[in-house]
mmCIF entry with sequence, helices, sheets and N, C-alpha, C, O atoms, coordinates in Angstrom:
data_MODEL
# 
_entry.id   MODEL 
# 
_entity.id                         1 
_entity.type                       polymer 
_entity.pdbx_number_of_molecules   1 
# 
_entity_poly.entity_id                      1 
_entity_poly.type                           'polypeptide(L)' 
_entity_poly.nstd_linkage                   no 
_entity_poly.nstd_monomer                   no 
_entity_poly.pdbx_seq_one_letter_code       MKTPLFSSKYALKAHLEPGGSAAVISMVFIVGNYFVYFFILFFYAIKI 
_entity_poly.pdbx_seq_one_letter_code_can   MKTPLFSSKYALKAHLEPGGSAAVISMVFIVGNYFVYFFILFFYAIKI 
_entity_poly.pdbx_strand_id                 A 
# 
loop_
_entity_poly_seq.entity_id 
_entity_poly_seq.num 
_entity_poly_seq.mon_id 
_entity_poly_seq.hetero 
1 1  MET n 
1 2  LYS n 
1 3  THR n 
1 4  PRO n 
1 5  LEU n 
1 6  PHE n 
1 7  SER n 
1 8  SER n 
1 9  LYS n 
1 10 TYR n 
1 11 ALA n 
1 12 LEU n 
1 13 LYS n 
1 14 ALA n 
1 15 HIS n 
1 16 LEU n 
1 17 GLU n 
1 18 PRO n 
1 19 GLY n 
1 20 GLY n 
1 21 SER n 
1 22 ALA n 
1 23 ALA n 
1 24 VAL n 
1 25 ILE n 
1 26 SER n 
1 27 MET n 
1 28 VAL n 
1 29 PHE n 
1 30 ILE n 
1 31 VAL n 
1 32 GLY n 
1 33 ASN n 
1 34 TYR n 
1 35 PHE n 
1 36 VAL n 
1 37 TYR n 
1 38 PHE n 
1 39 PHE n 
1 40 ILE n 
1 41 LEU n 
1 42 PHE n 
1 43 PHE n 
1 44 TYR n 
1 45 ALA n 
1 46 ILE n 
1 47 LYS n 
1 48 ILE n 
# 
_struct_asym.id          A 
_struct_asym.entity_id   1 
# 
loop_
_struct_conf.conf_type_id 
_struct_conf.id 
_struct_conf.pdbx_PDB_helix_id 
_struct_conf.beg_label_comp_id 
_struct_conf.beg_label_asym_id 
_struct_conf.beg_label_seq_id 
_struct_conf.pdbx_beg_PDB_ins_code 
_struct_conf.end_label_comp_id 
_struct_conf.end_label_asym_id 
_struct_conf.end_label_seq_id 
_struct_conf.pdbx_end_PDB_ins_code 
_struct_conf.beg_auth_comp_id 
_struct_conf.beg_auth_asym_id 
_struct_conf.beg_auth_seq_id 
_struct_conf.end_auth_comp_id 
_struct_conf.end_auth_asym_id 
_struct_conf.end_auth_seq_id 
_struct_conf.pdbx_PDB_helix_class 
_struct_conf.details 
_struct_conf.pdbx_PDB_helix_length 
HELX_P HELX_P1 AA1 PRO A 4  ? LEU A 16 ? PRO A 4  LEU A 16 1 ? 13 
HELX_P HELX_P2 AA2 SER A 21 ? LYS A 47 ? SER A 21 LYS A 47 1 ? 27 
# 
_struct_conf_type.id          HELX_P 
_struct_conf_type.criteria    ? 
_struct_conf_type.reference   ? 
# 
loop_
_atom_site.group_PDB 
_atom_site.id 
_atom_site.type_symbol 
_atom_site.label_atom_id 
_atom_site.label_alt_id 
_atom_site.label_comp_id 
_atom_site.label_asym_id 
_atom_site.label_entity_id 
_atom_site.label_seq_id 
_atom_site.pdbx_PDB_ins_code 
_atom_site.Cartn_x 
_atom_site.Cartn_y 
_atom_site.Cartn_z 
_atom_site.occupancy 
_atom_site.B_iso_or_equiv 
_atom_site.pdbx_formal_charge 
_atom_site.auth_seq_id 
_atom_site.auth_comp_id 
_atom_site.auth_asym_id 
_atom_site.auth_atom_id 
_atom_site.pdbx_PDB_model_num 
ATOM 1   N N  . MET A 1 1  ? -16.374 24.752  -16.188 1.00 0.00 ? 1  MET A N  1 
ATOM 2   C CA . MET A 1 1  ? -16.440 23.362  -15.754 1.00 0.00 ? 1  MET A CA 1 
ATOM 3   C C  . MET A 1 1  ? -17.191 22.516  -16.772 1.00 0.00 ? 1  MET A C  1 
ATOM 4   O O  . MET A 1 1  ? -17.780 21.496  -16.415 1.00 0.00 ? 1  MET A O  1 
ATOM 5   N N  . LYS A 1 2  ? -17.174 22.931  -18.040 1.00 0.00 ? 2  LYS A N  1 
ATOM 6   C CA . LYS A 1 2  ? -17.883 22.160  -19.055 1.00 0.00 ? 2  LYS A CA 1 
ATOM 7   C C  . LYS A 1 2  ? -17.044 20.966  -19.504 1.00 0.00 ? 2  LYS A C  1 
ATOM 8   O O  . LYS A 1 2  ? -17.576 19.872  -19.695 1.00 0.00 ? 2  LYS A O  1 
ATOM 9   N N  . THR A 1 3  ? -15.738 21.168  -19.673 1.00 0.00 ? 3  THR A N  1 
ATOM 10  C CA . THR A 1 3  ? -14.894 20.110  -20.197 1.00 0.00 ? 3  THR A CA 1 
ATOM 11  C C  . THR A 1 3  ? -14.105 19.448  -19.070 1.00 0.00 ? 3  THR A C  1 
ATOM 12  O O  . THR A 1 3  ? -13.795 20.100  -18.073 1.00 0.00 ? 3  THR A O  1 
ATOM 13  N N  . PRO A 1 4  ? -13.779 18.175  -19.210 1.00 0.00 ? 4  PRO A N  1 
ATOM 14  C CA . PRO A 1 4  ? -12.968 17.496  -18.194 1.00 0.00 ? 4  PRO A CA 1 
ATOM 15  C C  . PRO A 1 4  ? -11.580 18.103  -18.065 1.00 0.00 ? 4  PRO A C  1 
ATOM 16  O O  . PRO A 1 4  ? -10.974 18.049  -16.995 1.00 0.00 ? 4  PRO A O  1 
ATOM 17  N N  . LEU A 1 5  ? -11.068 18.685  -19.156 1.00 0.00 ? 5  LEU A N  1 
ATOM 18  C CA . LEU A 1 5  ? -9.745  19.292  -19.114 1.00 0.00 ? 5  LEU A CA 1 
ATOM 19  C C  . LEU A 1 5  ? -9.727  20.455  -18.126 1.00 0.00 ? 5  LEU A C  1 
ATOM 20  O O  . LEU A 1 5  ? -8.786  20.602  -17.346 1.00 0.00 ? 5  LEU A O  1 
ATOM 21  N N  . PHE A 1 6  ? -10.764 21.273  -18.165 1.00 0.00 ? 6  PHE A N  1 
ATOM 22  C CA . PHE A 1 6  ? -10.812 22.420  -17.250 1.00 0.00 ? 6  PHE A CA 1 
ATOM 23  C C  . PHE A 1 6  ? -10.923 21.943  -15.811 1.00 0.00 ? 6  PHE A C  1 
ATOM 24  O O  . PHE A 1 6  ? -10.274 22.493  -14.921 1.00 0.00 ? 6  PHE A O  1 
ATOM 25  N N  . SER A 1 7  ? -11.747 20.915  -15.575 1.00 0.00 ? 7  SER A N  1 
ATOM 26  C CA . SER A 1 7  ? -11.924 20.438  -14.207 1.00 0.00 ? 7  SER A CA 1 
ATOM 27  C C  . SER A 1 7  ? -10.636 19.801  -13.700 1.00 0.00 ? 7  SER A C  1 
ATOM 28  O O  . SER A 1 7  ? -10.295 19.939  -12.526 1.00 0.00 ? 7  SER A O  1 
ATOM 29  N N  . SER A 1 8  ? -9.913  19.098  -14.589 1.00 0.00 ? 8  SER A N  1 
ATOM 30  C CA . SER A 1 8  ? -8.657  18.485  -14.171 1.00 0.00 ? 8  SER A CA 1 
ATOM 31  C C  . SER A 1 8  ? -7.618  19.564  -13.878 1.00 0.00 ? 8  SER A C  1 
ATOM 32  O O  . SER A 1 8  ? -6.841  19.439  -12.932 1.00 0.00 ? 8  SER A O  1 
ATOM 33  N N  . LYS A 1 9  ? -7.602  20.629  -14.693 1.00 0.00 ? 9  LYS A N  1 
ATOM 34  C CA . LYS A 1 9  ? -6.673  21.727  -14.435 1.00 0.00 ? 9  LYS A CA 1 
ATOM 35  C C  . LYS A 1 9  ? -7.033  22.434  -13.136 1.00 0.00 ? 9  LYS A C  1 
ATOM 36  O O  . LYS A 1 9  ? -6.148  22.868  -12.398 1.00 0.00 ? 9  LYS A O  1 
ATOM 37  N N  . TYR A 1 10 ? -8.334  22.552  -12.851 1.00 0.00 ? 10 TYR A N  1 
ATOM 38  C CA . TYR A 1 10 ? -8.757  23.177  -11.604 1.00 0.00 ? 10 TYR A CA 1 
ATOM 39  C C  . TYR A 1 10 ? -8.343  22.321  -10.411 1.00 0.00 ? 10 TYR A C  1 
ATOM 40  O O  . TYR A 1 10 ? -7.915  22.846  -9.384  1.00 0.00 ? 10 TYR A O  1 
ATOM 41  N N  . ALA A 1 11 ? -8.474  20.990  -10.550 1.00 0.00 ? 11 ALA A N  1 
ATOM 42  C CA . ALA A 1 11 ? -8.074  20.088  -9.473  1.00 0.00 ? 11 ALA A CA 1 
ATOM 43  C C  . ALA A 1 11 ? -6.567  20.150  -9.272  1.00 0.00 ? 11 ALA A C  1 
ATOM 44  O O  . ALA A 1 11 ? -6.082  20.119  -8.141  1.00 0.00 ? 11 ALA A O  1 
ATOM 45  N N  . LEU A 1 12 ? -5.825  20.239  -10.381 1.00 0.00 ? 12 LEU A N  1 
ATOM 46  C CA . LEU A 1 12 ? -4.373  20.332  -10.272 1.00 0.00 ? 12 LEU A CA 1 
ATOM 47  C C  . LEU A 1 12 ? -3.976  21.631  -9.581  1.00 0.00 ? 12 LEU A C  1 
ATOM 48  O O  . LEU A 1 12 ? -3.052  21.642  -8.767  1.00 0.00 ? 12 LEU A O  1 
ATOM 49  N N  . LYS A 1 13 ? -4.666  22.726  -9.897  1.00 0.00 ? 13 LYS A N  1 
ATOM 50  C CA . LYS A 1 13 ? -4.381  24.005  -9.252  1.00 0.00 ? 13 LYS A CA 1 
ATOM 51  C C  . LYS A 1 13 ? -4.675  23.917  -7.761  1.00 0.00 ? 13 LYS A C  1 
ATOM 52  O O  . LYS A 1 13 ? -3.936  24.471  -6.948  1.00 0.00 ? 13 LYS A O  1 
ATOM 53  N N  . ALA A 1 14 ? -5.748  23.224  -7.400  1.00 0.00 ? 14 ALA A N  1 
ATOM 54  C CA . ALA A 1 14 ? -6.082  23.080  -5.993  1.00 0.00 ? 14 ALA A CA 1 
ATOM 55  C C  . ALA A 1 14 ? -5.029  22.233  -5.280  1.00 0.00 ? 14 ALA A C  1 
ATOM 56  O O  . ALA A 1 14 ? -4.720  22.472  -4.113  1.00 0.00 ? 14 ALA A O  1 
ATOM 57  N N  . HIS A 1 15 ? -4.475  21.236  -5.991  1.00 0.00 ? 15 HIS A N  1 
ATOM 58  C CA . HIS A 1 15 ? -3.447  20.390  -5.387  1.00 0.00 ? 15 HIS A CA 1 
ATOM 59  C C  . HIS A 1 15 ? -2.146  21.165  -5.192  1.00 0.00 ? 15 HIS A C  1 
ATOM 60  O O  . HIS A 1 15 ? -1.438  20.964  -4.206  1.00 0.00 ? 15 HIS A O  1 
ATOM 61  N N  . LEU A 1 16 ? -1.837  22.056  -6.145  1.00 0.00 ? 16 LEU A N  1 
ATOM 62  C CA . LEU A 1 16 ? -0.564  22.772  -6.090  1.00 0.00 ? 16 LEU A CA 1 
ATOM 63  C C  . LEU A 1 16 ? -0.636  24.011  -5.212  1.00 0.00 ? 16 LEU A C  1 
ATOM 64  O O  . LEU A 1 16 ? 0.390   24.647  -4.970  1.00 0.00 ? 16 LEU A O  1 
ATOM 65  N N  . GLU A 1 17 ? -1.818  24.370  -4.729  1.00 0.00 ? 17 GLU A N  1 
ATOM 66  C CA . GLU A 1 17 ? -1.925  25.549  -3.876  1.00 0.00 ? 17 GLU A CA 1 
ATOM 67  C C  . GLU A 1 17 ? -1.208  25.303  -2.555  1.00 0.00 ? 17 GLU A C  1 
ATOM 68  O O  . GLU A 1 17 ? -1.393  24.245  -1.954  1.00 0.00 ? 17 GLU A O  1 
ATOM 69  N N  . PRO A 1 18 ? -0.403  26.240  -2.088  1.00 0.00 ? 18 PRO A N  1 
ATOM 70  C CA . PRO A 1 18 ? 0.295   26.060  -0.814  1.00 0.00 ? 18 PRO A CA 1 
ATOM 71  C C  . PRO A 1 18 ? -0.673  26.125  0.361   1.00 0.00 ? 18 PRO A C  1 
ATOM 72  O O  . PRO A 1 18 ? -1.618  26.914  0.355   1.00 0.00 ? 18 PRO A O  1 
ATOM 73  N N  . GLY A 1 19 ? -0.432  25.293  1.361   1.00 0.00 ? 19 GLY A N  1 
ATOM 74  C CA . GLY A 1 19 ? -1.284  25.297  2.542   1.00 0.00 ? 19 GLY A CA 1 
ATOM 75  C C  . GLY A 1 19 ? -2.589  24.570  2.337   1.00 0.00 ? 19 GLY A C  1 
ATOM 76  O O  . GLY A 1 19 ? -3.508  24.711  3.144   1.00 0.00 ? 19 GLY A O  1 
ATOM 77  N N  . GLY A 1 20 ? -2.694  23.781  1.256   1.00 0.00 ? 20 GLY A N  1 
ATOM 78  C CA . GLY A 1 20 ? -3.933  23.045  1.026   1.00 0.00 ? 20 GLY A CA 1 
ATOM 79  C C  . GLY A 1 20 ? -3.932  21.744  1.801   1.00 0.00 ? 20 GLY A C  1 
ATOM 80  O O  . GLY A 1 20 ? -3.132  20.852  1.518   1.00 0.00 ? 20 GLY A O  1 
ATOM 81  N N  . SER A 1 21 ? -4.814  21.630  2.770   1.00 0.00 ? 21 SER A N  1 
ATOM 82  C CA . SER A 1 21 ? -4.838  20.408  3.583   1.00 0.00 ? 21 SER A CA 1 
ATOM 83  C C  . SER A 1 21 ? -5.321  19.215  2.758   1.00 0.00 ? 21 SER A C  1 
ATOM 84  O O  . SER A 1 21 ? -4.923  18.079  3.017   1.00 0.00 ? 21 SER A O  1 
ATOM 85  N N  . ALA A 1 22 ? -6.175  19.467  1.768   1.00 0.00 ? 22 ALA A N  1 
ATOM 86  C CA . ALA A 1 22 ? -6.687  18.375  0.940   1.00 0.00 ? 22 ALA A CA 1 
ATOM 87  C C  . ALA A 1 22 ? -5.552  17.737  0.140   1.00 0.00 ? 22 ALA A C  1 
ATOM 88  O O  . ALA A 1 22 ? -5.521  16.519  -0.037  1.00 0.00 ? 22 ALA A O  1 
ATOM 89  N N  . ALA A 1 23 ? -4.621  18.561  -0.341  1.00 0.00 ? 23 ALA A N  1 
ATOM 90  C CA . ALA A 1 23 ? -3.495  18.021  -1.109  1.00 0.00 ? 23 ALA A CA 1 
ATOM 91  C C  . ALA A 1 23 ? -2.614  17.159  -0.208  1.00 0.00 ? 23 ALA A C  1 
ATOM 92  O O  . ALA A 1 23 ? -2.135  16.104  -0.625  1.00 0.00 ? 23 ALA A O  1 
ATOM 93  N N  . VAL A 1 24 ? -2.403  17.612  1.025   1.00 0.00 ? 24 VAL A N  1 
ATOM 94  C CA . VAL A 1 24 ? -1.571  16.843  1.960   1.00 0.00 ? 24 VAL A CA 1 
ATOM 95  C C  . VAL A 1 24 ? -2.248  15.524  2.301   1.00 0.00 ? 24 VAL A C  1 
ATOM 96  O O  . VAL A 1 24 ? -1.596  14.481  2.349   1.00 0.00 ? 24 VAL A O  1 
ATOM 97  N N  . ILE A 1 25 ? -3.558  15.568  2.538   1.00 0.00 ? 25 ILE A N  1 
ATOM 98  C CA . ILE A 1 25 ? -4.290  14.343  2.891   1.00 0.00 ? 25 ILE A CA 1 
ATOM 99  C C  . ILE A 1 25 ? -4.256  13.363  1.723   1.00 0.00 ? 25 ILE A C  1 
ATOM 100 O O  . ILE A 1 25 ? -4.052  12.167  1.927   1.00 0.00 ? 25 ILE A O  1 
ATOM 101 N N  . SER A 1 26 ? -4.455  13.859  0.497   1.00 0.00 ? 26 SER A N  1 
ATOM 102 C CA . SER A 1 26 ? -4.454  12.973  -0.664  1.00 0.00 ? 26 SER A CA 1 
ATOM 103 C C  . SER A 1 26 ? -3.062  12.393  -0.890  1.00 0.00 ? 26 SER A C  1 
ATOM 104 O O  . SER A 1 26 ? -2.932  11.229  -1.270  1.00 0.00 ? 26 SER A O  1 
ATOM 105 N N  . MET A 1 27 ? -2.005  13.201  -0.658  1.00 0.00 ? 27 MET A N  1 
ATOM 106 C CA . MET A 1 27 ? -0.646  12.691  -0.834  1.00 0.00 ? 27 MET A CA 1 
ATOM 107 C C  . MET A 1 27 ? -0.350  11.608  0.190   1.00 0.00 ? 27 MET A C  1 
ATOM 108 O O  . MET A 1 27 ? 0.246   10.584  -0.144  1.00 0.00 ? 27 MET A O  1 
ATOM 109 N N  . VAL A 1 28 ? -0.765  11.827  1.446   1.00 0.00 ? 28 VAL A N  1 
ATOM 110 C CA . VAL A 1 28 ? -0.560  10.813  2.487   1.00 0.00 ? 28 VAL A CA 1 
ATOM 111 C C  . VAL A 1 28 ? -1.338  9.549   2.147   1.00 0.00 ? 28 VAL A C  1 
ATOM 112 O O  . VAL A 1 28 ? -0.859  8.438   2.373   1.00 0.00 ? 28 VAL A O  1 
ATOM 113 N N  . PHE A 1 29 ? -2.553  9.722   1.597   1.00 0.00 ? 29 PHE A N  1 
ATOM 114 C CA . PHE A 1 29 ? -3.373  8.566   1.234   1.00 0.00 ? 29 PHE A CA 1 
ATOM 115 C C  . PHE A 1 29 ? -2.714  7.755   0.121   1.00 0.00 ? 29 PHE A C  1 
ATOM 116 O O  . PHE A 1 29 ? -2.697  6.525   0.169   1.00 0.00 ? 29 PHE A O  1 
ATOM 117 N N  . ILE A 1 30 ? -2.168  8.453   -0.890  1.00 0.00 ? 30 ILE A N  1 
ATOM 118 C CA . ILE A 1 30 ? -1.517  7.763   -2.012  1.00 0.00 ? 30 ILE A CA 1 
ATOM 119 C C  . ILE A 1 30 ? -0.260  7.039   -1.523  1.00 0.00 ? 30 ILE A C  1 
ATOM 120 O O  . ILE A 1 30 ? -0.028  5.883   -1.879  1.00 0.00 ? 30 ILE A O  1 
ATOM 121 N N  . VAL A 1 31 ? 0.545   7.719   -0.710  1.00 0.00 ? 31 VAL A N  1 
ATOM 122 C CA . VAL A 1 31 ? 1.768   7.091   -0.194  1.00 0.00 ? 31 VAL A CA 1 
ATOM 123 C C  . VAL A 1 31 ? 1.411   5.901   0.703   1.00 0.00 ? 31 VAL A C  1 
ATOM 124 O O  . VAL A 1 31 ? 2.096   4.879   0.682   1.00 0.00 ? 31 VAL A O  1 
ATOM 125 N N  . GLY A 1 32 ? 0.347   6.034   1.481   1.00 0.00 ? 32 GLY A N  1 
ATOM 126 C CA . GLY A 1 32 ? -0.085  4.938   2.336   1.00 0.00 ? 32 GLY A CA 1 
ATOM 127 C C  . GLY A 1 32 ? -0.537  3.733   1.525   1.00 0.00 ? 32 GLY A C  1 
ATOM 128 O O  . GLY A 1 32 ? -0.263  2.590   1.891   1.00 0.00 ? 32 GLY A O  1 
ATOM 129 N N  . ASN A 1 33 ? -1.231  3.994   0.420   1.00 0.00 ? 33 ASN A N  1 
ATOM 130 C CA . ASN A 1 33 ? -1.663  2.882   -0.437  1.00 0.00 ? 33 ASN A CA 1 
ATOM 131 C C  . ASN A 1 33 ? -0.474  2.146   -1.018  1.00 0.00 ? 33 ASN A C  1 
ATOM 132 O O  . ASN A 1 33 ? -0.455  0.916   -1.042  1.00 0.00 ? 33 ASN A O  1 
ATOM 133 N N  . TYR A 1 34 ? 0.532   2.896   -1.492  1.00 0.00 ? 34 TYR A N  1 
ATOM 134 C CA . TYR A 1 34 ? 1.727   2.255   -2.044  1.00 0.00 ? 34 TYR A CA 1 
ATOM 135 C C  . TYR A 1 34 ? 2.468   1.481   -0.960  1.00 0.00 ? 34 TYR A C  1 
ATOM 136 O O  . TYR A 1 34 ? 2.989   0.395   -1.214  1.00 0.00 ? 34 TYR A O  1 
ATOM 137 N N  . PHE A 1 35 ? 2.516   2.044   0.257   1.00 0.00 ? 35 PHE A N  1 
ATOM 138 C CA . PHE A 1 35 ? 3.218   1.373   1.353   1.00 0.00 ? 35 PHE A CA 1 
ATOM 139 C C  . PHE A 1 35 ? 2.540   0.047   1.695   1.00 0.00 ? 35 PHE A C  1 
ATOM 140 O O  . PHE A 1 35 ? 3.217   -0.964  1.881   1.00 0.00 ? 35 PHE A O  1 
ATOM 141 N N  . VAL A 1 36 ? 1.213   0.047   1.778   1.00 0.00 ? 36 VAL A N  1 
ATOM 142 C CA . VAL A 1 36 ? 0.480   -1.189  2.085   1.00 0.00 ? 36 VAL A CA 1 
ATOM 143 C C  . VAL A 1 36 ? 0.681   -2.210  0.965   1.00 0.00 ? 36 VAL A C  1 
ATOM 144 O O  . VAL A 1 36 ? 0.851   -3.399  1.233   1.00 0.00 ? 36 VAL A O  1 
ATOM 145 N N  . TYR A 1 37 ? 0.661   -1.751  -0.286  1.00 0.00 ? 37 TYR A N  1 
ATOM 146 C CA . TYR A 1 37 ? 0.831   -2.648  -1.433  1.00 0.00 ? 37 TYR A CA 1 
ATOM 147 C C  . TYR A 1 37 ? 2.205   -3.329  -1.387  1.00 0.00 ? 37 TYR A C  1 
ATOM 148 O O  . TYR A 1 37 ? 2.303   -4.545  -1.549  1.00 0.00 ? 37 TYR A O  1 
ATOM 149 N N  . PHE A 1 38 ? 3.265   -2.538  -1.166  1.00 0.00 ? 38 PHE A N  1 
ATOM 150 C CA . PHE A 1 38 ? 4.605   -3.115  -1.126  1.00 0.00 ? 38 PHE A CA 1 
ATOM 151 C C  . PHE A 1 38 ? 4.797   -3.970  0.120   1.00 0.00 ? 38 PHE A C  1 
ATOM 152 O O  . PHE A 1 38 ? 5.540   -4.951  0.079   1.00 0.00 ? 38 PHE A O  1 
ATOM 153 N N  . PHE A 1 39 ? 4.148   -3.623  1.221   1.00 0.00 ? 39 PHE A N  1 
ATOM 154 C CA . PHE A 1 39 ? 4.258   -4.431  2.437   1.00 0.00 ? 39 PHE A CA 1 
ATOM 155 C C  . PHE A 1 39 ? 3.638   -5.812  2.223   1.00 0.00 ? 39 PHE A C  1 
ATOM 156 O O  . PHE A 1 39 ? 4.174   -6.823  2.677   1.00 0.00 ? 39 PHE A O  1 
ATOM 157 N N  . ILE A 1 40 ? 2.489   -5.837  1.520   1.00 0.00 ? 40 ILE A N  1 
ATOM 158 C CA . ILE A 1 40 ? 1.837   -7.125  1.238   1.00 0.00 ? 40 ILE A CA 1 
ATOM 159 C C  . ILE A 1 40 ? 2.724   -7.970  0.312   1.00 0.00 ? 40 ILE A C  1 
ATOM 160 O O  . ILE A 1 40 ? 2.865   -9.176  0.516   1.00 0.00 ? 40 ILE A O  1 
ATOM 161 N N  . LEU A 1 41 ? 3.321   -7.332  -0.709  1.00 0.00 ? 41 LEU A N  1 
ATOM 162 C CA . LEU A 1 41 ? 4.218   -8.071  -1.601  1.00 0.00 ? 41 LEU A CA 1 
ATOM 163 C C  . LEU A 1 41 ? 5.417   -8.616  -0.827  1.00 0.00 ? 41 LEU A C  1 
ATOM 164 O O  . LEU A 1 41 ? 5.824   -9.759  -1.032  1.00 0.00 ? 41 LEU A O  1 
ATOM 165 N N  . PHE A 1 42 ? 5.978   -7.802  0.058   1.00 0.00 ? 42 PHE A N  1 
ATOM 166 C CA . PHE A 1 42 ? 7.132   -8.222  0.859   1.00 0.00 ? 42 PHE A CA 1 
ATOM 167 C C  . PHE A 1 42 ? 6.747   -9.379  1.774   1.00 0.00 ? 42 PHE A C  1 
ATOM 168 O O  . PHE A 1 42 ? 7.511   -10.330 1.935   1.00 0.00 ? 42 PHE A O  1 
ATOM 169 N N  . PHE A 1 43 ? 5.566   -9.296  2.368   1.00 0.00 ? 43 PHE A N  1 
ATOM 170 C CA . PHE A 1 43 ? 5.099   -10.350 3.275   1.00 0.00 ? 43 PHE A CA 1 
ATOM 171 C C  . PHE A 1 43 ? 4.927   -11.673 2.540   1.00 0.00 ? 43 PHE A C  1 
ATOM 172 O O  . PHE A 1 43 ? 5.327   -12.726 3.039   1.00 0.00 ? 43 PHE A O  1 
ATOM 173 N N  . TYR A 1 44 ? 4.330   -11.614 1.349   1.00 0.00 ? 44 TYR A N  1 
ATOM 174 C CA . TYR A 1 44 ? 4.131   -12.842 0.567   1.00 0.00 ? 44 TYR A CA 1 
ATOM 175 C C  . TYR A 1 44 ? 5.477   -13.398 0.082   1.00 0.00 ? 44 TYR A C  1 
ATOM 176 O O  . TYR A 1 44 ? 5.650   -14.614 0.007   1.00 0.00 ? 44 TYR A O  1 
ATOM 177 N N  . ALA A 1 45 ? 6.421   -12.522 -0.244  1.00 0.00 ? 45 ALA A N  1 
ATOM 178 C CA . ALA A 1 45 ? 7.734   -12.984 -0.697  1.00 0.00 ? 45 ALA A CA 1 
ATOM 179 C C  . ALA A 1 45 ? 8.449   -13.728 0.430   1.00 0.00 ? 45 ALA A C  1 
ATOM 180 O O  . ALA A 1 45 ? 9.150   -14.706 0.168   1.00 0.00 ? 45 ALA A O  1 
ATOM 181 N N  . ILE A 1 46 ? 8.285   -13.288 1.670   1.00 0.00 ? 46 ILE A N  1 
ATOM 182 C CA . ILE A 1 46 ? 8.916   -13.964 2.810   1.00 0.00 ? 46 ILE A CA 1 
ATOM 183 C C  . ILE A 1 46 ? 8.206   -15.294 3.100   1.00 0.00 ? 46 ILE A C  1 
ATOM 184 O O  . ILE A 1 46 ? 8.849   -16.285 3.446   1.00 0.00 ? 46 ILE A O  1 
ATOM 185 N N  . LYS A 1 47 ? 6.883   -15.305 2.956   1.00 0.00 ? 47 LYS A N  1 
ATOM 186 C CA . LYS A 1 47 ? 6.129   -16.533 3.270   1.00 0.00 ? 47 LYS A CA 1 
ATOM 187 C C  . LYS A 1 47 ? 6.461   -17.665 2.304   1.00 0.00 ? 47 LYS A C  1 
ATOM 188 O O  . LYS A 1 47 ? 6.467   -18.832 2.695   1.00 0.00 ? 47 LYS A O  1 
ATOM 189 N N  . ILE A 1 48 ? 6.731   -17.334 1.067   1.00 0.00 ? 48 ILE A N  1 
ATOM 190 C CA . ILE A 1 48 ? 6.979   -18.393 0.070   1.00 0.00 ? 48 ILE A CA 1 
ATOM 191 C C  . ILE A 1 48 ? 8.362   -19.026 0.281   1.00 0.00 ? 48 ILE A C  1 
ATOM 192 O O  . ILE A 1 48 ? 8.746   -19.932 -0.460  1.00 0.00 ? 48 ILE A O  1 
# 
C-alpha cells in the first residue's frame, strides 16, 4: 500500500469481487447520481 497504483488496483479487485455489497452500493450510488443529474437537466429544459 505504498504506491497509489497498488491501492487503486486493490480497490479495483475489491470492486470486481463477486458478492461484494460495497461494489453494488457504489454502483447504485453512481447510477443514482447520473440519474439525478440528467433529471435536473431535463427539468430545466422543460421549464425554459
